[in-house]
Structure formats: C-alpha cells, structure tokens
N, CA, C and O atoms as a GROMACS GRO file, in nm:
protein
  624
    1MET      N    1   0.084  -0.116   0.000
    1MET     CA    2   0.000   0.000   0.000
    1MET      C    3   0.090   0.124   0.000
    1MET      O    4   0.183   0.135   0.081
    2GLY      N    5   0.063   0.217  -0.089
    2GLY     CA    6   0.144   0.337  -0.102
    2GLY      C    7   0.098   0.447  -0.008
    2GLY      O    8  -0.007   0.438   0.055
    3ILE      N    9   0.179   0.550   0.000
    3ILE     CA   10   0.145   0.666   0.083
    3ILE      C   11   0.053   0.756   0.005
    3ILE      O   12   0.079   0.790  -0.111
    4LYS      N   13  -0.053   0.794   0.066
    4LYS     CA   14  -0.153   0.878   0.002
    4LYS      C   15  -0.126   1.024   0.034
    4LYS      O   16  -0.094   1.057   0.147
    5SER      N   17  -0.140   1.111  -0.064
    5SER     CA   18  -0.122   1.253  -0.044
    5SER      C   19  -0.253   1.314   0.002
    5SER      O   20  -0.358   1.292  -0.059
    6PHE      N   21  -0.247   1.390   0.111
    6PHE     CA   22  -0.367   1.453   0.164
    6PHE      C   23  -0.377   1.599   0.124
    6PHE      O   24  -0.464   1.671   0.173
    7GLN      N   25  -0.290   1.644   0.037
    7GLN     CA   26  -0.294   1.782  -0.008
    7GLN      C   27  -0.407   1.798  -0.109
    7GLN      O   28  -0.413   1.726  -0.208
    8GLY      N   29  -0.495   1.891  -0.082
    8GLY     CA   30  -0.607   1.915  -0.171
    8GLY      C   31  -0.567   2.000  -0.289
    8GLY      O   32  -0.452   2.042  -0.302
    9ASN      N   33  -0.664   2.025  -0.376
    9ASN     CA   34  -0.640   2.112  -0.490
    9ASN      C   35  -0.614   2.253  -0.444
    9ASN      O   36  -0.679   2.301  -0.350
   10GLN      N   37  -0.522   2.321  -0.509
   10GLN     CA   38  -0.491   2.460  -0.476
   10GLN      C   39  -0.596   2.550  -0.539
   10GLN      O   40  -0.639   2.528  -0.652
   11VAL      N   41  -0.637   2.652  -0.466
   11VAL     CA   42  -0.733   2.748  -0.516
   11VAL      C   43  -0.657   2.868  -0.566
   11VAL      O   44  -0.585   2.933  -0.490
   12GLY      N   45  -0.672   2.900  -0.692
   12GLY     CA   46  -0.605   3.017  -0.748
   12GLY      C   47  -0.455   2.994  -0.763
   12GLY      O   48  -0.403   2.886  -0.735
   13GLU      N   49  -0.389   3.097  -0.807
   13GLU     CA   50  -0.245   3.090  -0.824
   13GLU      C   51  -0.176   3.151  -0.704
   13GLU      O   52  -0.226   3.246  -0.644
   14ALA      N   53  -0.060   3.097  -0.668
   14ALA     CA   54   0.017   3.154  -0.558
   14ALA      C   55   0.064   3.293  -0.598
   14ALA      O   56   0.106   3.314  -0.712
   15ASN      N   57   0.057   3.386  -0.507
   15ASN     CA   58   0.097   3.522  -0.536
   15ASN      C   59   0.238   3.544  -0.485
   15ASN      O   60   0.263   3.541  -0.364
   16VAL      N   61   0.329   3.565  -0.575
   16VAL     CA   62   0.469   3.586  -0.540
   16VAL      C   63   0.484   3.716  -0.461
   16VAL      O   64   0.572   3.726  -0.376
   17GLU      N   65   0.399   3.815  -0.488
   17GLU     CA   66   0.407   3.943  -0.418
   17GLU      C   67   0.382   3.927  -0.268
   17GLU      O   68   0.442   3.998  -0.188
   18ALA      N   69   0.294   3.834  -0.230
   18ALA     CA   70   0.265   3.811  -0.088
   18ALA      C   71   0.390   3.764  -0.015
   18ALA      O   72   0.410   3.795   0.102
   19GLU      N   73   0.474   3.689  -0.084
   19GLU     CA   74   0.598   3.640  -0.024
   19GLU      C   75   0.697   3.754  -0.001
   19GLU      O   76   0.794   3.735   0.073
   20LYS      N   77   0.676   3.869  -0.061
   20LYS     CA   78   0.768   3.981  -0.049
   20LYS      C   79   0.726   4.081   0.059
   20LYS      O   80   0.794   4.182   0.079
   21ILE      N   81   0.617   4.054   0.128
   21ILE     CA   82   0.571   4.145   0.234
   21ILE      C   83   0.671   4.137   0.350
   21ILE      O   84   0.705   4.029   0.398
   22THR      N   85   0.716   4.255   0.393
   22THR     CA   86   0.815   4.260   0.500
   22THR      C   87   0.758   4.326   0.625
   22THR      O   88   0.645   4.376   0.624
   23VAL      N   89   0.837   4.325   0.730
   23VAL     CA   90   0.799   4.389   0.856
   23VAL      C   91   0.768   4.537   0.833
   23VAL      O   92   0.675   4.591   0.892
   24LYS      N   93   0.845   4.602   0.747
   24LYS     CA   94   0.825   4.744   0.720
   24LYS      C   95   0.685   4.773   0.664
   24LYS      O   96   0.630   4.880   0.685
   25ASP      N   97   0.629   4.674   0.592
   25ASP     CA   98   0.496   4.690   0.533
   25ASP      C   99   0.383   4.681   0.636
   25ASP      O  100   0.273   4.731   0.611
   26CYS      N  101   0.408   4.620   0.750
   26CYS     CA  102   0.299   4.601   0.846
   26CYS      C  103   0.328   4.656   0.986
   26CYS      O  104   0.239   4.655   1.071
   27MET      N  105   0.448   4.705   1.011
   27MET     CA  106   0.482   4.757   1.144
   27MET      C  107   0.408   4.887   1.173
   27MET      O  108   0.361   4.955   1.083
   28SER      N  109   0.400   4.919   1.299
   28SER     CA  110   0.342   5.046   1.342
   28SER      C  111   0.455   5.144   1.369
   28SER      O  112   0.552   5.112   1.437
   29GLN      N  113   0.441   5.263   1.314
   29GLN     CA  114   0.543   5.366   1.337
   29GLN      C  115   0.504   5.458   1.451
   29GLN      O  116   0.588   5.532   1.503
   30SER      N  117   0.378   5.454   1.490
   30SER     CA  118   0.339   5.532   1.608
   30SER      C  119   0.356   5.440   1.729
   30SER      O  120   0.282   5.343   1.746
   31MET      N  121   0.453   5.472   1.811
   31MET     CA  122   0.489   5.384   1.922
   31MET      C  123   0.482   5.458   2.054
   31MET      O  124   0.493   5.580   2.061
   32ILE      N  125   0.462   5.382   2.156
   32ILE     CA  126   0.474   5.434   2.291
   32ILE      C  127   0.610   5.389   2.342
   32ILE      O  128   0.635   5.270   2.357
   33LEU      N  129   0.696   5.486   2.366
   33LEU     CA  130   0.832   5.458   2.411
   33LEU      C  131   0.847   5.505   2.556
   33LEU      O  132   0.786   5.603   2.597
   34PHE      N  133   0.929   5.434   2.630
   34PHE     CA  134   0.953   5.468   2.769
   34PHE      C  135   1.101   5.501   2.789
   34PHE      O  136   1.187   5.458   2.712
   35LYS      N  137   1.129   5.576   2.893
   35LYS     CA  138   1.266   5.609   2.934
   35LYS      C  139   1.298   5.534   3.062
   35LYS      O  140   1.208   5.503   3.141
   36LYS      N  141   1.425   5.504   3.083
   36LYS     CA  142   1.465   5.424   3.199
   36LYS      C  143   1.439   5.492   3.332
   36LYS      O  144   1.426   5.425   3.434
   37ASP      N  145   1.431   5.626   3.333
   37ASP     CA  146   1.410   5.697   3.459
   37ASP      C  147   1.264   5.730   3.487
   37ASP      O  148   1.234   5.796   3.587
   38GLN      N  149   1.172   5.684   3.402
   38GLN     CA  150   1.030   5.705   3.428
   38GLN      C  151   0.986   5.619   3.547
   38GLN      O  152   1.044   5.514   3.573
   39SER      N  153   0.883   5.666   3.617
   39SER     CA  154   0.833   5.586   3.729
   39SER      C  155   0.740   5.476   3.679
   39SER      O  156   0.676   5.489   3.574
   40ILE      N  157   0.735   5.369   3.755
   40ILE     CA  158   0.648   5.257   3.721
   40ILE      C  159   0.502   5.303   3.717
   40ILE      O  160   0.425   5.257   3.633
   41ILE      N  161   0.464   5.391   3.806
   41ILE     CA  162   0.326   5.441   3.808
   41ILE      C  163   0.293   5.510   3.676
   41ILE      O  164   0.184   5.491   3.621
   42GLU      N  165   0.385   5.589   3.625
   42GLU     CA  166   0.364   5.656   3.497
   42GLU      C  167   0.350   5.554   3.384
   42GLU      O  168   0.267   5.571   3.294
   43VAL      N  169   0.429   5.449   3.388
   43VAL     CA  170   0.421   5.343   3.288
   43VAL      C  171   0.285   5.275   3.295
   43VAL      O  172   0.221   5.254   3.192
   44VAL      N  173   0.240   5.240   3.415
   44VAL     CA  174   0.111   5.173   3.432
   44VAL      C  175  -0.001   5.261   3.377
   44VAL      O  176  -0.090   5.213   3.306
   45GLU      N  177   0.003   5.390   3.410
   45GLU     CA  178  -0.099   5.483   3.360
   45GLU      C  179  -0.099   5.488   3.207
   45GLU      O  180  -0.206   5.490   3.145
   46THR      N  181   0.018   5.488   3.147
   46THR     CA  182   0.030   5.491   3.001
   46THR      C  183  -0.022   5.361   2.939
   46THR      O  184  -0.095   5.365   2.839
   47LEU      N  185   0.015   5.247   2.997
   47LEU     CA  186  -0.032   5.118   2.945
   47LEU      C  187  -0.184   5.110   2.947
   47LEU      O  188  -0.246   5.063   2.852
   48ILE      N  189  -0.243   5.157   3.055
   48ILE     CA  190  -0.389   5.154   3.068
   48ILE      C  191  -0.454   5.253   2.970
   48ILE      O  192  -0.550   5.219   2.902
   49LYS      N  193  -0.401   5.373   2.966
   49LYS     CA  194  -0.458   5.478   2.880
   49LYS      C  195  -0.459   5.437   2.733
   49LYS      O  196  -0.559   5.456   2.664
   50PHE      N  197  -0.350   5.380   2.685
   50PHE     CA  198  -0.339   5.346   2.543
   50PHE      C  199  -0.371   5.200   2.512
   50PHE      O  200  -0.361   5.157   2.397
   51ARG      N  201  -0.410   5.125   2.615
   51ARG     CA  202  -0.450   4.985   2.598
   51ARG      C  203  -0.344   4.902   2.526
   51ARG      O  204  -0.373   4.831   2.430
   52VAL      N  205  -0.221   4.914   2.575
   52VAL     CA  206  -0.111   4.833   2.523
   52VAL      C  207  -0.055   4.750   2.638
   52VAL      O  208  -0.076   4.781   2.755
   53SER      N  209   0.015   4.645   2.603
   53SER     CA  210   0.065   4.554   2.707
   53SER      C  211   0.212   4.575   2.739
   53SER      O  212   0.268   4.502   2.820
   54GLY      N  213   0.274   4.675   2.678
   54GLY     CA  214   0.414   4.703   2.706
   54GLY      C  215   0.475   4.786   2.595
   54GLY      O  216   0.407   4.821   2.498
   55GLY      N  217   0.603   4.816   2.610
   55GLY     CA  218   0.670   4.894   2.507
   55GLY      C  219   0.819   4.901   2.530
   55GLY      O  220   0.869   4.868   2.638
   56PRO      N  221   0.892   4.944   2.426
   56PRO     CA  222   1.037   4.955   2.435
   56PRO      C  223   1.081   5.068   2.528
   56PRO      O  224   1.014   5.170   2.541
   57VAL      N  225   1.195   5.046   2.590
   57VAL     CA  226   1.261   5.149   2.671
   57VAL      C  227   1.381   5.194   2.588
   57VAL      O  228   1.463   5.112   2.546
   58VAL      N  229   1.390   5.325   2.564
   58VAL     CA  230   1.496   5.378   2.478
   58VAL      C  231   1.578   5.483   2.550
   58VAL      O  232   1.534   5.544   2.648
   59ASP      N  233   1.701   5.504   2.499
   59ASP     CA  234   1.784   5.611   2.552
   59ASP      C  235   1.756   5.739   2.471
   59ASP      O  236   1.665   5.741   2.389
   60ASP      N  237   1.833   5.842   2.494
   60ASP     CA  238   1.810   5.970   2.427
   60ASP      C  239   1.836   5.966   2.277
   60ASP      O  240   1.793   6.055   2.204
   61HIS      N  241   1.906   5.862   2.231
   61HIS     CA  242   1.937   5.850   2.088
   61HIS      C  243   1.847   5.748   2.018
   61HIS      O  244   1.875   5.708   1.905
   62LYS      N  245   1.739   5.706   2.086
   62LYS     CA  246   1.642   5.608   2.035
   62LYS      C  247   1.702   5.469   2.014
   62LYS      O  248   1.656   5.393   1.929
   63HIS      N  249   1.805   5.437   2.093
   63HIS     CA  250   1.857   5.300   2.096
   63HIS      C  251   1.775   5.222   2.197
   63HIS      O  252   1.750   5.270   2.307
   64VAL      N  253   1.732   5.103   2.160
   64VAL     CA  254   1.652   5.020   2.250
   64VAL      C  255   1.743   4.961   2.358
   64VAL      O  256   1.841   4.894   2.328
   65ILE      N  257   1.707   4.988   2.485
   65ILE     CA  258   1.788   4.937   2.597
   65ILE      C  259   1.709   4.839   2.683
   65ILE      O  260   1.765   4.779   2.775
   66GLY      N  261   1.580   4.824   2.654
   66GLY     CA  262   1.499   4.732   2.732
   66GLY      C  263   1.355   4.731   2.684
   66GLY      O  264   1.318   4.800   2.589
   67ILE      N  265   1.275   4.649   2.753
   67ILE     CA  266   1.130   4.643   2.726
   67ILE      C  267   1.064   4.636   2.862
   67ILE      O  268   1.109   4.565   2.952
   68ILE      N  269   0.955   4.711   2.877
   68ILE     CA  270   0.877   4.705   3.001
   68ILE      C  271   0.738   4.654   2.964
   68ILE      O  272   0.679   4.698   2.865
   69SER      N  273   0.687   4.561   3.042
   69SER     CA  274   0.558   4.500   3.012
   69SER      C  275   0.465   4.508   3.132
   69SER      O  276   0.505   4.546   3.242
   70GLU      N  277   0.341   4.472   3.108
   70GLU     CA  278   0.244   4.465   3.218
   70GLU      C  279   0.295   4.371   3.326
   70GLU      O  280   0.283   4.400   3.445
   71GLY      N  281   0.352   4.260   3.285
   71GLY     CA  282   0.404   4.162   3.381
   71GLY      C  283   0.514   4.220   3.468
   71GLY      O  284   0.520   4.193   3.588
   72ASP      N  285   0.601   4.301   3.408
   72ASP     CA  286   0.707   4.367   3.485
   72ASP      C  287   0.646   4.462   3.589
   72ASP      O  288   0.694   4.470   3.702
   73CYS      N  289   0.541   4.533   3.549
   73CYS     CA  290   0.475   4.627   3.640
   73CYS      C  291   0.404   4.553   3.753
   73CYS      O  292   0.407   4.597   3.868
   74VAL      N  293   0.339   4.442   3.720
   74VAL     CA  294   0.270   4.362   3.822
   74VAL      C  295   0.372   4.310   3.924
   74VAL      O  296   0.345   4.306   4.044
   75LYS      N  297   0.489   4.269   3.875
   75LYS     CA  298   0.595   4.222   3.965
   75LYS      C  299   0.634   4.332   4.063
   75LYS      O  300   0.650   4.307   4.182
   76GLN      N  301   0.649   4.454   4.012
   76GLN     CA  302   0.686   4.566   4.098
   76GLN      C  303   0.577   4.594   4.201
   76GLN      O  304   0.607   4.617   4.318
   77ILE      N  305   0.452   4.592   4.157
   77ILE     CA  306   0.340   4.618   4.248
   77ILE      C  307   0.337   4.513   4.358
   77ILE      O  308   0.316   4.544   4.475
   78SER      N  309   0.358   4.388   4.319
   78SER     CA  310   0.358   4.278   4.415
   78SER      C  311   0.470   4.294   4.517
   78SER      O  312   0.447   4.278   4.637
   79GLU      N  313   0.590   4.326   4.470
   79GLU     CA  314   0.704   4.344   4.562
   79GLU      C  315   0.683   4.466   4.650
   79GLU      O  316   0.718   4.465   4.768
   80SER      N  317   0.628   4.571   4.593
   80SER     CA  318   0.603   4.693   4.669
   80SER      C  319   0.506   4.666   4.784
   80SER      O  320   0.526   4.713   4.896
   81ARG      N  321   0.404   4.590   4.755
   81ARG     CA  322   0.304   4.556   4.857
   81ARG      C  323   0.364   4.465   4.964
   81ARG      O  324   0.341   4.484   5.083
   82TYR      N  325   0.442   4.365   4.918
   82TYR     CA  326   0.500   4.268   5.010
   82TYR      C  327   0.599   4.334   5.106
   82TYR      O  328   0.599   4.306   5.226
   83TYR      N  329   0.684   4.422   5.051
   83TYR     CA  330   0.786   4.486   5.133
   83TYR      C  331   0.742   4.622   5.188
   83TYR      O  332   0.820   4.692   5.253
   84ASN      N  333   0.617   4.659   5.161
   84ASN     CA  334   0.561   4.786   5.207
   84ASN      C  335   0.649   4.905   5.165
   84ASN      O  336   0.683   4.992   5.246
   85MET      N  337   0.685   4.906   5.037
   85MET     CA  338   0.770   5.010   4.981
   85MET      C  339   0.687   5.099   4.888
   85MET      O  340   0.600   5.048   4.817
   86PRO      N  341   0.712   5.230   4.887
   86PRO     CA  342   0.636   5.318   4.797
   86PRO      C  343   0.673   5.292   4.651
   86PRO      O  344   0.789   5.266   4.620
   87MET      N  345   0.574   5.301   4.563
   87MET     CA  346   0.598   5.277   4.421
   87MET      C  347   0.645   5.402   4.348
   87MET      O  348   0.703   5.392   4.240
   88GLU      N  349   0.620   5.518   4.403
   88GLU     CA  350   0.649   5.644   4.334
   88GLU      C  351   0.796   5.659   4.296
   88GLU      O  352   0.828   5.719   4.193
   89ASP      N  353   0.884   5.605   4.377
   89ASP     CA  354   1.027   5.623   4.354
   89ASP      C  355   1.090   5.512   4.270
   89ASP      O  356   1.210   5.513   4.246
   90THR      N  357   1.009   5.418   4.224
   90THR     CA  358   1.062   5.306   4.149
   90THR      C  359   1.067   5.339   4.001
   90THR      O  360   0.967   5.380   3.943
   91SER      N  361   1.184   5.321   3.939
   91SER     CA  362   1.200   5.355   3.798
   91SER      C  363   1.190   5.231   3.709
   91SER      O  364   1.204   5.117   3.754
   92VAL      N  365   1.164   5.257   3.583
   92VAL     CA  366   1.154   5.153   3.481
   92VAL      C  367   1.282   5.070   3.474
   92VAL      O  368   1.276   4.948   3.458
   93GLU      N  369   1.396   5.136   3.488
   93GLU     CA  370   1.525   5.069   3.475
   93GLU      C  371   1.537   4.947   3.566
   93GLU      O  372   1.600   4.848   3.528
   94LYS      N  373   1.478   4.952   3.684
   94LYS     CA  374   1.490   4.842   3.779
   94LYS      C  375   1.409   4.719   3.736
   94LYS      O  376   1.448   4.606   3.767
   95TYR      N  377   1.299   4.738   3.665
   95TYR     CA  378   1.210   4.627   3.633
   95TYR      C  379   1.202   4.589   3.486
   95TYR      O  380   1.141   4.488   3.452
   96MET      N  381   1.262   4.668   3.398
   96MET     CA  382   1.254   4.637   3.255
   96MET      C  383   1.335   4.512   3.222
   96MET      O  384   1.431   4.478   3.292
   97SER      N  385   1.295   4.445   3.117
   97SER     CA  386   1.373   4.331   3.066
   97SER      C  387   1.483   4.388   2.978
   97SER      O  388   1.458   4.468   2.889
   98ARG      N  389   1.605   4.345   3.005
   98ARG     CA  390   1.720   4.400   2.930
   98ARG      C  391   1.753   4.317   2.806
   98ARG      O  392   1.820   4.365   2.714
   99GLU      N  393   1.708   4.194   2.805
   99GLU     CA  394   1.732   4.107   2.689
   99GLU      C  395   1.621   4.131   2.588
   99GLU      O  396   1.511   4.078   2.600
  100VAL      N  397   1.652   4.213   2.488
  100VAL     CA  398   1.552   4.254   2.391
  100VAL      C  399   1.583   4.194   2.256
  100VAL      O  400   1.693   4.212   2.203
  101GLU      N  401   1.486   4.124   2.201
  101GLU     CA  402   1.499   4.074   2.065
  101GLU      C  403   1.439   4.179   1.972
  101GLU      O  404   1.326   4.224   1.993
  102THR      N  405   1.514   4.217   1.872
  102THR     CA  406   1.466   4.315   1.775
  102THR      C  407   1.464   4.249   1.636
  102THR      O  408   1.527   4.146   1.614
  103VAL      N  409   1.392   4.313   1.544
  103VAL     CA  410   1.391   4.264   1.406
  103VAL      C  411   1.424   4.379   1.312
  103VAL      O  412   1.409   4.497   1.346
  104SER      N  413   1.470   4.343   1.197
  104SER     CA  414   1.503   4.439   1.092
  104SER      C  415   1.378   4.467   1.009
  104SER      O  416   1.292   4.379   0.997
  105PRO      N  417   1.364   4.586   0.952
  105PRO     CA  418   1.244   4.617   0.874
  105PRO      C  419   1.232   4.534   0.746
  105PRO      O  420   1.123   4.526   0.690
  106ASP      N  421   1.341   4.473   0.700
  106ASP     CA  422   1.334   4.397   0.576
  106ASP      C  423   1.312   4.247   0.596
  106ASP      O  424   1.324   4.169   0.501
  107VAL      N  425   1.281   4.205   0.720
  107VAL     CA  426   1.251   4.064   0.747
  107VAL      C  427   1.115   4.030   0.688
  107VAL      O  428   1.021   4.110   0.697
  108ASN      N  429   1.104   3.914   0.627
  108ASN     CA  430   0.980   3.867   0.566
  108ASN      C  431   0.870   3.849   0.671
  108ASN      O  432   0.897   3.806   0.783
  109LEU      N  433   0.748   3.883   0.635
  109LEU     CA  434   0.633   3.872   0.724
  109LEU      C  435   0.618   3.732   0.782
  109LEU      O  436   0.591   3.716   0.901
  110PHE      N  437   0.635   3.630   0.698
  110PHE     CA  438   0.617   3.493   0.743
  110PHE      C  439   0.729   3.449   0.836
  110PHE      O  440   0.708   3.367   0.925
  111ASP      N  441   0.849   3.504   0.817
  111ASP     CA  442   0.961   3.474   0.905
  111ASP      C  443   0.938   3.534   1.044
  111ASP      O  444   0.967   3.470   1.145
  112VAL      N  445   0.887   3.657   1.049
  112VAL     CA  446   0.861   3.718   1.180
  112VAL      C  447   0.743   3.650   1.248
  112VAL      O  448   0.740   3.640   1.371
  113ALA      N  449   0.645   3.602   1.172
  113ALA     CA  450   0.533   3.526   1.230
  113ALA      C  451   0.587   3.400   1.298
  113ALA      O  452   0.544   3.365   1.408
  114ASN      N  453   0.681   3.333   1.233
  114ASN     CA  454   0.743   3.214   1.290
  114ASN      C  455   0.825   3.249   1.414
  114ASN      O  456   0.829   3.173   1.510
  115LEU      N  457   0.890   3.366   1.411
  115LEU     CA  458   0.968   3.412   1.525
  115LEU      C  459   0.876   3.435   1.647
  115LEU      O  460   0.914   3.406   1.760
  116PHE      N  461   0.757   3.488   1.623
  116PHE     CA  462   0.659   3.506   1.730
  116PHE      C  463   0.624   3.371   1.793
  116PHE      O  464   0.615   3.359   1.916
  117LEU      N  465   0.605   3.271   1.711
  117LEU     CA  466   0.570   3.138   1.762
  117LEU      C  467   0.680   3.077   1.846
  117LEU      O  468   0.654   3.014   1.949
  118LYS      N  469   0.804   3.096   1.803
  118LYS     CA  470   0.918   3.037   1.874
  118LYS      C  471   0.952   3.112   2.002
  118LYS      O  472   0.992   3.050   2.101
  119SER      N  473   0.937   3.242   2.002
  119SER     CA  474   0.986   3.321   2.115
  119SER      C  475   0.881   3.348   2.222
  119SER      O  476   0.916   3.382   2.335
  120LYS      N  477   0.754   3.332   2.189
  120LYS     CA  478   0.644   3.362   2.282
  120LYS      C  479   0.637   3.511   2.317
  120LYS      O  480   0.580   3.547   2.420
  121ARG      N  481   0.695   3.596   2.235
  121ARG     CA  482   0.689   3.741   2.256
  121ARG      C  483   0.561   3.795   2.193
  121ARG      O  484   0.500   3.730   2.107
  122ARG      N  485   0.520   3.914   2.236
  122ARG     CA  486   0.399   3.977   2.183
  122ARG      C  487   0.430   4.090   2.087
  122ARG      O  488   0.345   4.132   2.009
  123ARG      N  489   0.555   4.138   2.093
  123ARG     CA  490   0.596   4.249   2.006
  123ARG      C  491   0.747   4.245   1.990
  123ARG      O  492   0.820   4.194   2.075
  124PHE      N  493   0.792   4.301   1.878
  124PHE     CA  494   0.935   4.317   1.853
  124PHE      C  495   0.961   4.461   1.811
  124PHE      O  496   0.893   4.511   1.722
  125PRO      N  497   1.057   4.528   1.873
  125PRO     CA  498   1.098   4.658   1.821
  125PRO      C  499   1.164   4.637   1.684
  125PRO      O  500   1.239   4.542   1.664
  126VAL      N  501   1.135   4.727   1.592
  126VAL     CA  502   1.196   4.722   1.460
  126VAL      C  503   1.310   4.824   1.460
  126VAL      O  504   1.289   4.943   1.481
  127VAL      N  505   1.431   4.775   1.436
  127VAL     CA  506   1.550   4.858   1.449
  127VAL      C  507   1.624   4.863   1.315
  127VAL      O  508   1.645   4.762   1.249
  128GLU      N  509   1.663   4.986   1.278
  128GLU     CA  510   1.742   5.008   1.158
  128GLU      C  511   1.854   5.104   1.193
  128GLU      O  512   1.831   5.210   1.252
  129ASP      N  513   1.975   5.068   1.157
  129ASP     CA  514   2.093   5.149   1.188
  129ASP      C  515   2.103   5.178   1.338
  129ASP      O  516   2.145   5.287   1.378
  130GLY      N  517   2.065   5.081   1.420
  130GLY     CA  518   2.077   5.094   1.565
  130GLY      C  519   1.965   5.170   1.634
  130GLY      O  520   1.963   5.177   1.756
  131LYS      N  521   1.873   5.228   1.557
  131LYS     CA  522   1.766   5.309   1.617
  131LYS      C  523   1.629   5.247   1.589
  131LYS      O  524   1.607   5.186   1.485
  132ILE      N  525   1.539   5.263   1.683
  132ILE     CA  526   1.404   5.211   1.668
  132ILE      C  527   1.328   5.294   1.565
  132ILE      O  528   1.326   5.417   1.572
  133ILE      N  529   1.264   5.226   1.470
  133ILE     CA  530   1.184   5.295   1.369
  133ILE      C  531   1.038   5.251   1.371
  133ILE      O  532   0.954   5.309   1.303
  134GLY      N  533   1.009   5.148   1.450
  134GLY     CA  534   0.872   5.099   1.457
  134GLY      C  535   0.863   4.983   1.553
  134GLY      O  536   0.960   4.945   1.618
  135ILE      N  537   0.744   4.928   1.559
  135ILE     CA  538   0.722   4.810   1.642
  135ILE      C  539   0.626   4.720   1.566
  135ILE      O  540   0.530   4.767   1.505
  136VAL      N  541   0.653   4.590   1.569
  136VAL     CA  542   0.564   4.495   1.503
  136VAL      C  543   0.509   4.401   1.610
  136VAL      O  544   0.584   4.345   1.691
  137SER      N  545   0.378   4.386   1.608
  137SER     CA  546   0.312   4.301   1.708
  137SER      C  547   0.244   4.184   1.638
  137SER      O  548   0.233   4.181   1.516
  138GLN      N  549   0.199   4.090   1.717
  138GLN     CA  550   0.124   3.979   1.661
  138GLN      C  551  -0.003   4.030   1.593
  138GLN      O  552  -0.046   3.976   1.491
  139LYS      N  553  -0.062   4.134   1.651
  139LYS     CA  554  -0.182   4.194   1.592
  139LYS      C  555  -0.153   4.251   1.454
  139LYS      O  556  -0.237   4.241   1.364
  140ASP      N  557  -0.035   4.310   1.435
  140ASP     CA  558   0.003   4.362   1.303
  140ASP      C  559   0.012   4.249   1.201
  140ASP      O  560  -0.028   4.267   1.085
  141ILE      N  561   0.062   4.135   1.242
  141ILE     CA  562   0.072   4.019   1.154
  141ILE      C  563  -0.068   3.972   1.115
  141ILE      O  564  -0.095   3.944   0.998
  142LEU      N  565  -0.158   3.965   1.213
  142LEU     CA  566  -0.295   3.922   1.186
  142LEU      C  567  -0.366   4.020   1.093
  142LEU      O  568  -0.438   3.979   1.001
  143ARG      N  569  -0.347   4.148   1.118
  143ARG     CA  570  -0.410   4.252   1.035
  143ARG      C  571  -0.364   4.239   0.889
  143ARG      O  572  -0.444   4.250   0.797
  144THR      N  573  -0.236   4.216   0.870
  144THR     CA  574  -0.182   4.202   0.736
  144THR      C  575  -0.232   4.073   0.671
  144THR      O  576  -0.260   4.071   0.551
  145ALA      N  577  -0.242   3.967   0.749
  145ALA     CA  578  -0.291   3.840   0.696
  145ALA      C  579  -0.436   3.853   0.647
  145ALA      O  580  -0.474   3.785   0.552
  146LEU      N  581  -0.515   3.937   0.710
  146LEU     CA  582  -0.653   3.958   0.665
  146LEU      C  583  -0.659   4.023   0.527
  146LEU      O  584  -0.758   4.008   0.455
  147MET      N  585  -0.556   4.096   0.492
  147MET     CA  586  -0.552   4.158   0.360
  147MET      C  587  -0.521   4.055   0.251
  147MET      O  588  -0.544   4.080   0.132
  148LEU      N  589  -0.470   3.942   0.293
  148LEU     CA  590  -0.438   3.834   0.199
  148LEU      C  591  -0.558   3.741   0.194
  148LEU      O  592  -0.614   3.709   0.299
  149LYS      N  593  -0.598   3.697   0.077
  149LYS     CA  594  -0.720   3.618   0.071
  149LYS      C  595  -0.696   3.476   0.022
  149LYS      O  596  -0.602   3.449  -0.054
  150GLY      N  597  -0.782   3.387   0.066
  150GLY     CA  598  -0.782   3.250   0.018
  150GLY      C  599  -0.657   3.173   0.055
  150GLY      O  600  -0.573   3.218   0.132
  151PHE      N  601  -0.647   3.055  -0.003
  151PHE     CA  602  -0.532   2.970   0.023
  151PHE      C  603  -0.411   3.015  -0.057
  151PHE      O  604  -0.300   2.969  -0.032
  152SER      N  605  -0.433   3.103  -0.152
  152SER     CA  606  -0.322   3.143  -0.238
  152SER      C  607  -0.243   3.258  -0.178
  152SER      O  608  -0.140   3.296  -0.234
  153TRP      N  609  -0.288   3.317  -0.068
  153TRP     CA  610  -0.224   3.430  -0.006
  153TRP      C  611  -0.208   3.544  -0.106
  153TRP      O  612  -0.108   3.615  -0.108
  154LYS      N  613  -0.311   3.559  -0.187
  154LYS     CA  614  -0.308   3.662  -0.291
  154LYS      C  615  -0.346   3.795  -0.231
  154LYS      O  616  -0.443   3.805  -0.157
  155HIS      N  617  -0.269   3.896  -0.262
  155HIS     CA  618  -0.291   4.031  -0.210
  155HIS      C  619  -0.417   4.090  -0.273
  155HIS      O  620  -0.436   4.080  -0.394
  156LYS      N  621  -0.505   4.150  -0.192
  156LYS     CA  622  -0.626   4.214  -0.245
  156LYS      C  623  -0.594   4.334  -0.327
  156LYS      O  624  -0.685   4.399  -0.379
   0.00000   0.00000   0.00000
C-alpha cells in the first residue's frame, strides 16, 4: 500500500508578491516609548490609557535598551506591597527586561510570524541602523494576513 497525499487542490495561483511582504509593510510607526528613569506608576498609567501591554525602553538616541511589560509592572506592584515600599520612587530601569529581541524592517512577514511562535513574545521593536523605527506586534501580523485572501495568499 502506497502513501496517500492529503494535499487538496490549490485554489487560485500563488501570489509571489505576498511572499515579499516585510515587517516594514505592516509595522506600526506610532509607538509608545519609555525612558529608563520614568516611574512605574507613569508606565502603568500609560499602558492603561493606550490599551497596550508594554513597550520599548529607549535612551536619548532612540537606541533600545529594554522592554517594560504589564508583567514587569505587576511584579513591581507585588514586591512593593510585600515589602511595604512606595511605588512612586521606582524607575523603569529596575524592572525592565534587558534582553531585547529586535527585528530588521526587511525581514519577511512569514519569518517574523514564525519568530513570534518560537519566542512567545507579543511584540518586537523594529530597528534600523541601531535606532528604533517601529514596532511589530502579533496583531500587526494578523491585520496584514486579513488583507491576503484565500489559500493562495493573494494580495487584495
């Protein structure tokens, strides 16, 4: 008995242009950036106000030096409560994640989608020439995928 192929008939023609979609095509250029000396309370207020789950921490030259997330803020709140310490004096620098994975704007959309799956991250800063130029999130990938139709990934 031979091996049976379970691949169905392809609908439409494959669109080569869809394979050329890069991070630059779907990233967001309007970003919420944080500074290392900002207070955690200010970060929490910003996250709530703009309904985001975190953002890059940058220096004065827009170099990414960390990422601060809701989880980092919750950790600070928990420690503050446990040790009965005021939160007002706590800066982002103490709680931000310093190991930041970034992507280049010319990375293929499907490659960054795979990177999201492997890394379990929710966003990647997009860096060009050492400076942040945007941010790409899983939502950006989904939004771009909706513009592609059918099994052929043909651009509308």
